matplotlib code that plots the C-alpha trace (Angstrom):
import matplotlib.pyplot as plt

x = [83.8, 80.2, 79.6, 78.2, 81.4, 83.6, 82.0, 81.8, 85.5, 86.1, 84.2, 87.4, 89.4, 86.9, 87.7, 91.4, 91.8, 89.7, 91.9, 95.1, 94.0, 91.9, 88.8, 89.3, 89.0, 85.6, 85.6, 82.5, 81.8, 79.1, 77.2, 76.2, 73.6, 71.3, 71.8, 69.2, 70.6, 74.1, 76.1, 76.8, 79.6, 80.8, 83.4, 83.8, 80.4, 80.3, 82.1, 79.2, 76.5, 75.6, 74.6, 74.3, 71.6, 72.0, 72.3, 75.4, 76.7, 76.0, 79.6, 79.4, 76.1, 77.8, 80.5, 77.8, 76.0, 79.1, 81.3, 83.1, 84.7, 86.5, 87.1, 90.6, 91.0, 91.3, 90.7, 90.6, 92.2, 92.3, 89.3, 87.3, 84.1, 81.7, 79.3, 75.6, 75.7, 78.7, 80.7, 83.3, 85.8, 86.9, 89.7, 88.2, 89.4, 87.5, 88.6, 86.5, 85.3, 84.6, 83.3, 85.0, 83.5, 84.9, 81.5, 81.6, 79.7, 81.0, 83.2, 85.4, 85.6, 87.9, 87.0, 89.5, 88.2, 90.7, 88.5, 91.0, 93.8, 91.9, 91.2, 94.9, 95.8, 93.4, 94.9, 98.5, 97.4, 96.0, 99.3, 101.3, 99.0, 98.8, 96.8, 93.3, 92.6, 94.2, 92.1, 89.8, 87.5, 84.0, 80.9, 80.1, 83.5, 82.9, 81.3, 78.5, 77.4, 73.7, 71.9, 68.8, 67.1, 65.5, 68.8, 70.6, 68.0, 68.0, 71.8, 71.6, 68.8, 70.5, 73.6, 71.7, 69.4, 72.4, 73.3, 69.8, 69.5, 65.7, 63.2, 61.2, 57.9, 59.1, 60.7, 59.3, 58.5, 61.6, 63.8, 62.3, 63.1, 66.7, 66.8, 65.4, 68.0, 70.7, 69.3, 69.2, 72.8, 73.8, 72.3, 69.8, 66.9, 68.8, 67.7, 64.3, 62.0, 64.0, 61.2, 58.9, 61.4, 62.4, 58.7, 58.1, 61.1, 60.2, 56.5, 55.2, 53.5, 55.4, 53.7, 55.2, 58.7, 58.1, 57.0, 60.1, 62.2, 60.5, 61.2, 64.8, 65.0, 63.6, 66.0, 63.1, 64.2, 64.9, 68.0, 67.3, 69.4]
y = [127.8, 127.9, 129.0, 125.5, 123.9, 126.4, 125.8, 122.0, 121.9, 122.9, 119.9, 117.6, 120.4, 120.4, 116.8, 117.3, 120.1, 118.1, 115.1, 117.1, 118.9, 116.2, 116.1, 119.5, 121.2, 121.8, 122.6, 124.1, 125.0, 127.6, 128.4, 132.1, 132.0, 130.3, 132.0, 130.2, 126.8, 127.7, 124.7, 122.2, 120.3, 120.0, 117.9, 117.4, 119.0, 117.8, 121.0, 123.4, 120.9, 122.2, 120.1, 120.3, 122.8, 124.8, 128.6, 130.9, 132.6, 136.2, 137.2, 135.6, 137.4, 140.8, 139.9, 139.1, 142.4, 144.5, 142.9, 146.1, 145.9, 142.7, 143.5, 142.5, 140.1, 136.4, 135.4, 136.5, 134.5, 133.8, 135.5, 134.3, 132.4, 130.8, 127.9, 128.7, 127.1, 129.4, 126.4, 126.3, 128.9, 128.6, 130.1, 130.7, 131.5, 132.1, 131.8, 133.7, 131.9, 134.1, 133.5, 134.5, 138.0, 138.4, 138.1, 136.4, 133.1, 130.9, 130.6, 127.8, 128.2, 126.5, 126.5, 125.1, 124.3, 126.0, 125.6, 123.4, 125.7, 128.7, 126.9, 126.0, 129.7, 130.8, 128.3, 129.5, 133.2, 132.5, 130.9, 133.8, 136.5, 138.2, 141.5, 140.7, 144.3, 143.7, 144.4, 141.5, 140.9, 142.3, 140.2, 142.1, 141.0, 137.3, 135.1, 132.8, 129.7, 129.1, 126.2, 127.9, 131.3, 131.5, 130.9, 133.4, 136.2, 135.4, 135.8, 139.1, 140.5, 139.5, 141.4, 144.5, 144.6, 144.5, 147.9, 149.3, 147.6, 147.5, 144.7, 145.0, 145.2, 148.4, 149.9, 153.1, 153.1, 155.0, 152.6, 149.7, 151.5, 151.8, 148.1, 147.3, 149.6, 147.7, 144.5, 145.9, 147.1, 143.6, 142.0, 139.8, 140.7, 139.0, 135.8, 134.4, 134.4, 136.9, 139.5, 137.1, 136.3, 139.9, 140.9, 138.2, 139.2, 142.9, 142.1, 143.9, 142.8, 141.9, 144.9, 147.1, 145.8, 146.4, 150.0, 150.6, 149.3, 151.5, 154.5, 153.5, 153.2, 156.7, 158.1, 159.0, 157.2, 159.4, 159.1, 158.0, 159.5]
z = [89.1, 90.4, 94.0, 94.9, 93.7, 95.5, 98.8, 98.4, 97.6, 101.3, 102.7, 102.6, 104.2, 107.1, 107.9, 107.2, 109.8, 112.4, 112.0, 112.5, 115.6, 117.2, 119.3, 121.0, 117.6, 116.0, 112.3, 110.6, 107.0, 106.4, 103.2, 103.7, 100.9, 103.4, 106.7, 108.8, 108.0, 106.9, 108.3, 105.5, 107.2, 110.8, 112.6, 116.4, 116.9, 120.6, 121.4, 120.6, 120.1, 116.6, 113.6, 109.8, 108.9, 112.1, 111.8, 111.8, 115.0, 116.1, 115.1, 111.7, 111.1, 111.8, 109.2, 106.6, 107.5, 107.2, 104.5, 103.8, 107.2, 106.1, 102.5, 101.4, 104.3, 103.7, 107.4, 111.0, 113.7, 117.4, 118.8, 121.9, 121.7, 124.3, 123.9, 124.5, 128.0, 128.9, 130.1, 127.3, 126.1, 122.5, 120.5, 117.1, 113.6, 110.4, 106.7, 104.2, 101.1, 98.1, 94.6, 91.4, 91.8, 95.3, 97.0, 100.4, 100.0, 102.8, 105.9, 107.2, 111.0, 113.5, 117.2, 119.6, 123.1, 125.5, 128.6, 130.4, 129.6, 130.9, 134.1, 134.5, 133.8, 136.6, 139.0, 138.1, 138.5, 142.0, 142.9, 141.5, 142.9, 139.5, 139.1, 138.0, 136.8, 133.4, 130.3, 129.4, 126.5, 127.1, 126.6, 123.4, 121.8, 122.5, 119.9, 121.1, 119.3, 118.7, 117.0, 115.8, 115.3, 118.7, 120.5, 118.2, 118.8, 122.6, 122.7, 120.9, 123.0, 126.2, 125.1, 124.0, 127.0, 129.3, 127.9, 128.7, 132.1, 131.9, 131.1, 127.9, 129.8, 131.3, 128.2, 126.6, 122.9, 122.0, 124.0, 122.1, 118.9, 120.0, 120.7, 117.2, 115.7, 117.6, 116.2, 112.6, 112.9, 114.0, 110.9, 112.8, 110.5, 107.6, 109.2, 108.3, 111.3, 113.3, 113.3, 115.0, 117.7, 118.3, 118.6, 121.2, 123.2, 123.2, 123.8, 120.8, 117.5, 114.3, 112.7, 115.3, 114.5, 110.8, 111.6, 113.6, 110.8, 108.3, 110.5, 110.7, 106.9, 106.7, 109.3, 111.6, 114.7, 117.7, 119.9, 123.4, 126.2]

ax = plt.figure().add_subplot(projection="3d")
ax.plot(x, y, z, "-o")
ax.set_aspect("equal")
plt.show()
């Protein structure tokens, strides 16, 4: 079966799952052969505000960039996500769609809005005086949902800059190289137009970003302590 036919065969399933679980369940079908406009079907899109032809998420991009990590897995389930405004918490699951040669070509994603349940849980914990020092997911482990390249890059750079605790305008050259390395490791440069956005956020030229990337490819980047 051709890759196009394989992916399109999941369009009816997108609607089927949405009908079963109702309006609090967003179902999204991604075609990973076109990362910057990967969404080809979506139901209950009021949850994340995304539409057909919007881009993939930061977490999905990491999966595409490191397929060997998920080789042999058919799906991953029940991980946390946040909408771009930070107001909704989602319980997300992803089914991997592969072609006949076992190449990852698509994803079927289910995002259940559990915001109300989380608020109820917090209210119960306050009443029960439960210990709040339990392990919680860190920001870096939570998937965030973006509609376009600029939002996706901004999400990534906010996460990465939190680790450096310094504004781009005050960064040294080697610190900016480390940020570019983090972006490269995340797979962000697989997205068309990402170099332009990263350059703008780091306040350097596109040529500078390309130079840093060439240095990375040649293993010339220095470690920043």
